[in-house]
N, C-alpha and C positions, 0 to 999 in steps of 0.2 A: 473252775479256773477263775481267778480274780481278774478285775479289769486291768491290773498292772502287769499281769503275766504276758510273756511273749518275747519276741525278738525286736529290738529297737535299733534303728540306724541313727547314730548321734554324731554331732560335731561339737567340739569344744574349741572356742576361740582363745587360743593360748599365745604367749609371746613367741612360740616356735611356729606360729601359723595355725591354720585350721587343722585340728586333729580329729579325723573321722574314726569312729569305732562302732562295733556291733555289740550291744549289751543284751544279754539273755537273762530274763527274770523269771524265776519260779518261786511263787509265794507259798507260804505255809502259815496261814493265820496272820499274826502280826510280824512275822519275820520272812525273809526271802534270801535265796542263794542264787548265784549265777556267775557269769563271766563277762569280761569286757575284752574284746579283741580288736586290734588295730595295727597300724603300720609299725608301732613300737613293741608289738608282741601281744600276748594274752595274759591276763591276770584274773585270779579268783576274786570274787566279791566277798567281803567279810562284813560282819556287823550290820547286815541288811535288815531294816525295819520298814513296816508298812503301817501308815496311819491314814485310813481313807484312801485318797488318791495321791498321797504324798509318800515318797520313799526316800530313805536315807541309807548310805552305805559308805564303806571305806575300801580302798584298793592300795596294795603295796606295789608300786611300780619300781622297776629296776633300771629302765632306760628312759631318758638319757642319764639319769642319776637315781640312786635309791631315794624314795620319798613315799610317804603315806598320803594319799589323797582322800579328802573328806568330801562327800558328794550329797546333794539333796536335789530332788526333782519332783515336779507335779505332773501327773498324767491326766490328760483331758481327752478322752476318746482315743484317737490315733496319733496324738501329739504329746511330746514330752519336752518340758522346759525346766531348767534349773541351773545349778552352778557346781563347779568343781573347785574345792579349796586346796591350794598347794602350799600350805604353811607360810613361810616368810615371803613367798613369791606372789601371794595374793589369791584372789578368787577369780575364776573365769566363767563366762556364760556358756551354757550347754543347751542345745536344742536338738530335736529330732522327730522322727516319725516311726510308726509301727511298720515293720518289714512285711 
């Protein structure tokens, strides 16, 4: 199991307020798969990459509107920090801890 693997409780500071979600990461070499589940529903992680302790991924959300989110985060022990890009709406900070 890589240091990035596991279940993470995250919060994104978005214009709609704090968006809490649970992100599950299962790495396989330089790639990873998983899910992100929160109050807006659950989505599959796509295009997940691992480079050391940095991960990148995309998610196709449908609520409150269809949009592809581009995400990047760094994992340091039991903490995760990064950002979620929402196209024309900008980028929002994300942080969390290992569950």
